[in-house]
N, C-alpha and C positions, 0 to 999 in steps of 0.2 A: 469518662461520665456519669452527669451529675446523676447522685440518690436523688429521688424525694425529699429524704431530711434534708442532706446541704442546700436543696431547691430553695427549702421553708429558711434554713436559715441563713438564706444571706438572701429573699428572698424581705426576709424582718429585716435586716440589719438595713437594705435599701431605699426602703421604710421610715427605719426612721432615720438616715441621710437625704429623706422628703423626696429618693427617688422614688420608690414602687415598680413595679412588671416594666411600665414602660423604659426604667434605668436598665436595667437588665437588658434587658433588648438591645439598648445603644449599646452596652457593653460588650455583650458578645458579638453586633455586629460586628464591631473597630478593634476587638480583638483577635476573632479568627471570622467573620466571613469576607468584610470587604478588603483586606490586604489577602489572604489568599482566590476568591475570587475575583476581585476585583468591581469601582458601582461606577455607571449603573447597575446590574448584573448584564454579563457579558459585551457589555459594548465596547471589549478588547478585539472580541471575536470575529463582528460582526465585519463585512470584504467576502467579497468572493474569492475563493481558493484562486493557485497560482497555477499554471499551465503546465501539468508536466511533464518533459520533455519523454517519448515517446519508446525514449530506450529503456525507461524504469517503472515501463508496466510491464515488461520483459521477463523472465524467471532472472529471479538473485539466487547466490547461492553463502554457504560463509557454515562454520561448524567451530565452535566453542572450548573444545577439550585440548587443542596442542597448540592451534597461532603460530603457525612458522611460516616458513617457506616453502619447506621440502615438502609439507601437509599437505597445503594449500593449491599448489599444484598436483597437486596424487590426488588431493576431490575432484580438481575440475579435470586433468585430463581424463580419471575416470571416467566423468558426465560426460565426455566430449566424445570418448572415443566406445562411446554406445549410443550415441544418438539423439544426447540429451539438450534441450537447446539450456543457452546459459548466457544471458551476456551481462550479471552484475557478478562480481565478489563481493563482498561481504566481511572485511577484517578487521574483524571485534582485538580486544585491549586482553590480551596485553600485544603493545606492537615496540610503542613507545619505550625512551631507558624509563621517562619519570611518565607519571602519567600527566598529559598533558604541558607535555615541554616541543613533540612535533620535532623529534630525533630518532628518526629511524634504530632499532636496534639490533645493530646488523647481527648480532649471535641470532635471533631468531631469525633476522630476514640479510641474509647474507647480501655484497653488492646488489645492496636494494632498490641502486640507482635502474642496474639491466631488469632488477624482477620487473620493476615496475611498466619500463619502456618495453622490453614484452610483449604484457600481457595489453597494450596497445596495443600494440604489434596487430597483437588476434583478435581483435575488435571488443575485449573485452573490458566493461568498466569498473573503475576501482573506488567505492566507496569507506573509507575508516572509519572508525565509535573516534567518540571526545565524547567533554566535558568541557562547565566551565571551572573547575579544582585546581586549586593551585594548594599540592602537597606537599606537607613536611616529612609524612610513612606515608608510604602505598603497600599495600602489601604483595604484588602480587612483580613490578615488571623489576628489571638488574637492578633500577642505583630506590633500595625500597627508601633508607633515610635520605631525604632530602631536605635535613631545618633549616642547613642554611639559604638554600632558593628561595622557601617560603619566606624565610626573614628578609632578606633580600631587597623578596616580591612588595612585603604588608610593610618593612622603609621604605619605600617608593612611592608608596601609595597608588599601589598598583590593584589593593584586593578591599572589597567592599568587605565596611571593620575593622576593619587594618590588620591588626593579629592574631583575630578575634576566628577559633579554629573550631568544626562542625567535623562529626563525626558520620563518617557516612561507609557503605559498603567497600567500597575497596580502598575505607585509609583514614586519613584524619589534612585538615588540611581550612586553604579561605578560597572562597567566591570569586574572580576574577571580577573588576568592574571597568562595564560598562562605558559611563559614561566620564570616564575619565581618560581625554586623549594621548597621555604619554602609557597609560597604561593597556589601550589596543595600542598606541606602536610597540609595543615591546610586544604582548599579545601577538600577531597581525605579523610582525617578522622572523615570527618561533614556527606563527605556519605555514609562511609562504618556501621554507623550506621543502615541503610537501605539497603543497599547491603548486609549483613548479616542477613537479614529477611527472602530471597530468593527470589525479586526484579528479573525481567526477562528483563528489560527494563526504558529505559529514554522516555518520548516524551520531546521534546528542541523543546522549543518551541522562535522564530524567534529573539530575539535581541542581537544578535551580532552586525542585522541593525542600530544597535547606538552607538558603537567605532566610536564614531566624537571627536574631539577634536574644538577648532575655532581660529578663524583670527582676529582680532578685531569681526566686528557680526559676519561674515560668517564663515559656519560650514567645515571642512574638513574632510572628512574622510581619518584623521590618529590619532594617540594615542602612545604616552610614554608608552612603554614599559618596562619592569626590561633589557632585552635584547636592550631596544631603538626603534629609530621610526618604529609602523607597517602599513599595509595597510587596510581599512576594512578586506576587503577582504583574507588579510594574518589573520584575529581574527577567521573571521567569519570559517575558515580552520577550523584553535585550534579547537576549538568552537566543531565544531562535530565528527572530528579526533579523537581529543584527549579525549574524552567525552565515544563515541565507542571503540577505544581502551584499555581506563580502566574498562570498564565496562566488556570485555573480558579479562581478566583476574581474573574477580571473578566468570562469567559462558562462557565457552563457545559457548550457544545458548543465550547468549545475543544480546536485537537490540538497537538502539534507531531510531525512531518514526522523522521524520524532514522531511522542507516543500522542496520541490523540488522548480518548477516556480508559485506565485500563483497570477498571475498578464500579462495583454497583455502589459501593459508600461516597454519605455523601457527601464522606470529605475527604473520598479523593480526587480530587477535580473532579467535580462532573460537569464543568465545562470543558475540559481535557486541559493538557497541558501548552500545547503550541497552537496561537494563533493562527486563527484560520488564514488568512493574509499573506503568512507565510509558513503553508504547511503543501511543499506537494507531494512529499508522498510521508505515510503513516504504520505506524505500528499499534498494537493494543497492547503489552508490555512481554512479560514476562509467564505468560501461559504454563500446563504443566503436558507429562506426555500419560493424562485421565482423559475422561467421558465428561465427566459430569462438575456440572458450577459450581460447588463445595471446595473442589479439588481442585479447582483453574483451570481449568481444565478445556476441551472443543464449546463445553456449554459455553463458556466462561465468555473463551472468544467469538463465540457469535454474540452476545447477547455487549459484548462492549463496538463489533461492530458495526451492526448494525446502530446501536445507541449513537455511537461518532456521526453513520451517516445521516442519521438524524439530526445532529445539532451541525450540521453544514460538509463535514469533510465529507474530501472528496476520492482520494483514493488512501485506502485504508487496505491493514491484511498483516497478518497476525504470521510468527514459527509455522511451518509446518510443522505436526505433528505436536507441536507446545515444546518450548524453548529447555525446561531443565523437566528436571523425576525422579531421576535415582530408575536404571536399572534399562532390560531394552525396550523400547516402544514395539507398540502391540502393535501386528500386522494389519490388521481393520484397520485402526485407528491413523496410521501409520496410507493411508491408502484414500481415505475419506475424508480426512484433513486435505489432500492435499485439490482433491476430488472441490472444495470447497472452497478453496484456497487458491483451482482456478476460474473463478465466476468473483476474484477479487479482485478489486486494481494494485493491490500486490502480490504478486505472489514471492514469498519470501521461506526458499529450503533454506533448514540449518540450526542449529542450536546444541546441545546436549546429544553425547549414545553417538552408536552410528548412524551415518550420513552417506555413507559410501555405497548406493542403490544399487551395486553385481555381488554386494555383501547379507544386501539379503534377504529375500523372499525370492523365486520367477515373480510370483504374482504381481510381486512389488516391482518389481523394476518395469514389468512391461506397461502395469495399467497406472503409474504416476508416470511413465515415460509418457506416456498416451495422451495425460492429460496434462500434463506439462502443455506440450505441445499445441495442443486446444485453446488454454491458454495464451499462446504465442502466437497461434492464429485472429485469435480477437481481438487483435492490438490495436487495429485502426477504427474498432468499431466500440472501444472505450476508451482509443483518445481521441475520435469526435466528440462521444459526452462529456470528456475533460475540458474541450477549447467551450464546447457549448454551456457546463456548468459557471466557467471564470467569465465569459458573458452575463453570466445572471439566470442563468439554468438547474435544472435543475442535479446532485449532486448524481452521483457515476451510480449506485444503489441508494439503493429505499425501500426499506421493513414497510408487507403488504401486511393483511391477515391472512394469519397464519402461523404454528409457530416456529419461529426464526426464520418466518420466507419474506424476500424479498423483489425488488425490481431489480436485473441489472440493466442501464440503463434503461430504453422505452422497453424493449422487442423479448425478452427474457423476464422468463418466473423461475424465481432460484424457490427451494423449497431445501433446505440443506438435511445430511439425516444428520443426526446429533445422540445416537444412541449407538451400542450394537448389533444390529438389527438392520434386516435387510425390506421391513416394514414397514412405512411411513403412510399417515395422513394428511393430504396435501387436499389445498385448498386454492382453486380457481378461480380471481378475477371474470368477471363481465366480461362475456369475447371470448374467440373464436382459437381453438389452442392447438398446438402441437405436441406431440413429445419429441425434445430436441434427438433422441435415443432408439426413438421409430414415430414414425411424423406419415407414413400416409393414414390416417385419421385422424377427423377435428375432435375435437373433447369442448361440445360448449360449454361456458361458463356465464352465468354462475354455479360453481361446486363443487362437492365434498369426496372424496374417494381414499379407499387405501389401495396401495398398491406397491406388490415389490420388486425394490431396484437392485440385480446383482452385482457384485463388485463392479465388475468391469462399465457400471453403466447408472451414472444420477435424476434426484429426480431435475430435471432443467426441464422446459416447458416453453416454444417460442408461439407469439402472437403471429395469426395469422395476419398479414399485408405486411409481415414483416419482410426489411430492405436491413441486409449483416453485410455489414464488407469485413474481408478478409486476408491473411496475408498469409496461402496455406503453402508449406515447404514439403509436404514429409506424408506417408498413407497411412501415418497410424486412423487419424483420428474419421475416417475414412470414404473421408469428404472431397482430398485428390489429392491430385501425389507429386512430384519433385521437380518435375517438367513444370509445375507452375506457381510454383518463383519466385517468377520475376511477373509475375501479373499480378494487382487488385483483385480481388477475386469478389463478387457480389454478389451474398446466397440469399434467393427472390425469395416470395413465397404471397404470388400477385390475389389481389382478393380486391376487389374493388380500385380506390386509388388509391397509391398513398403518395411521397415523396418523404428522400432524406436526403440533407446535405452532407457527404464525407470532407472530413476536415484532415485531408491529406499527413502523414507522418514527417515527415522532410520538410512545412510548412511554406510547400508551395504552391497555395493556392486550393482553392475550394473545389468542389464536385455536386452535382446538382442531379438529382434521380430522382426520376419519374418513370413511376410501374403503373398504366391504363387497364387494365382483365379483359373489359367489354367496350366495344364489336367482337375487336380484337387485341390479344397481349399484347399492346407496344412500350416501348420501354425508352426514356428516354436518357441521352445524358450530355448533362450540358454545364461548360465548365475549364476547370482542367482537367481534360477527359488524357489518363494514363492507360496503358496498354492493359484489355483487361476481361479475364474471365465470367462471363454470364451463367447463376449454378442459377437454372430457376425449377419451381418444383412444378410438374404437372405430368397428369394421370395419364396422361398420354400423347405419343410424336404427331407435332405440328403435319399439316398436313404442307404448307410452309412455309420459309421466315425468311422478309426479307431486311434487309439492312437497304435506307433511302427508298429507288426505287430501282437497289439491285438484288436479286434472288439469291440467294446465297446454299451454300452444296452442303450438300448431309454429307458426312464424311471429311471431307476438308475443313467444313468452317465453321461444321456443327454435329454435335452426336449426340443420342439419345439411348437415356441409358434407362431400360423399361424397366430393370429390377428396384432398381431407385426411385423410379417415379420425378426421374430430372433431365430438365433439356441443358446442356451445355454446349456455352457458345463460346467461342474465339475469341479475339481483336488485338492486335498489335499495334492496330494505327491510335491515335494519340488527336483529333481530331473532334467536334459536335459528330453523337452517331445517332438516331433512331432506329432500333429493329420491329418490327412489327411480324408476329404469329399470326397465322391461322390452324382453325383443329377440322 
């Protein structure tokens, strides 16, 4: 940071040179802002985010204390044995012999081909950590001294800046040159070793920000490549875009997990790390097992996620309970962070410290499992908004009035708990709302109120008139049961006339749902209709329920749950339907 005295001296020098304050601005612009942020500002961020495949919206699991096949399986099997939903295993570093040689370390992952094959057979997706660094020295993997490998890559012209080396948090080396076809042939050849095993994505850690050179003692956010000088921002865009695009050539549902915004600082890449058009999944960096913003705790994650959403990032999350921080994770923090992550596009449960929920408190196990299932149940709702955003709609998360408040899709208002307390001030927007965990009463907005939220509940409010597609497979959340698993559930709050288009998660078409409250409750399903359950809020049991001209039978075709104010209708049919209920 320049002191006033230094700025004054520099100003005098520039004036003597005939440059003045305008010259100072030009120097700052080309020295720091243009190469790091891009010009015109955020031009490279424009464009719609890709369609995130539905599997990546389900729950992720990982750890970063052992990084071995044995512990990975212990963690995964333990979660599944305790009936947690897990779709994706993230394997972080070190898993390779050297960083980014893409050769699996057989000491850590013996018989690795069978390991990956078994995970695929079990329906578990695998994402591997990588960066764009080619190291001469790495501190953690089996081969730490890789100077010969680095020098050979530099000699062949595979690295930006030749043999120029940069220290980063895991070693020292150079950055692969994405503009050199020969470098890419070498790089892709190494990657193909693991892509051929069925790997579903990369976690692209943030080393592209090390793309620098020096002018004497001064660091510059520029470096020479095969195609000439390039800015840091230009290289960052190559890294995230090129790795994502190459992965898609191997797997049409390939994803990359990249950073969005991870700092409130002006020089912390406030435009975001990955370009939005190459951002199927994002996380906000290395938060700590803390609550406070100044400690990079939950509040920092909340700030960065909502800032990322404001910029246009669509699927964003954070490491549940924080990535690191030393010592055990406080139970209340783990629970509240998991509850918040339930209402993020990415539910990423992992990092340092104890992640085996059965080794933590019974309360944590029960509550985190319940909210993990709620997140999984909401995948059809999330996926529909992901598709809409890709085609020019709004991002899945949208900041709202109130501290860290946001809309999750169009119909859920989330007011995250950001301190170790059960009491929270909630600011509801205009409209009619119901509290998700006790939805019998209507709350008229706009309204400001303080409410106590016990540990097994969370401040989430559903808009009256909402049509929420869900995939319910367990009883934990109290919405349905195991025998609902093969149905699409439509969770409906009738009010006036509303429509909702469901984009099916298997990409086999859309379902148009129209709900009209009066004169009789009418629900029409058109388009690609699948076996479905209608879970309809109704304050009393209907006198009759018809499908077309056919009178449906209570107990066989439908039931009424008086204690929940719910009309439940189940159909195995896959054709257009029109239901009419009279009360």
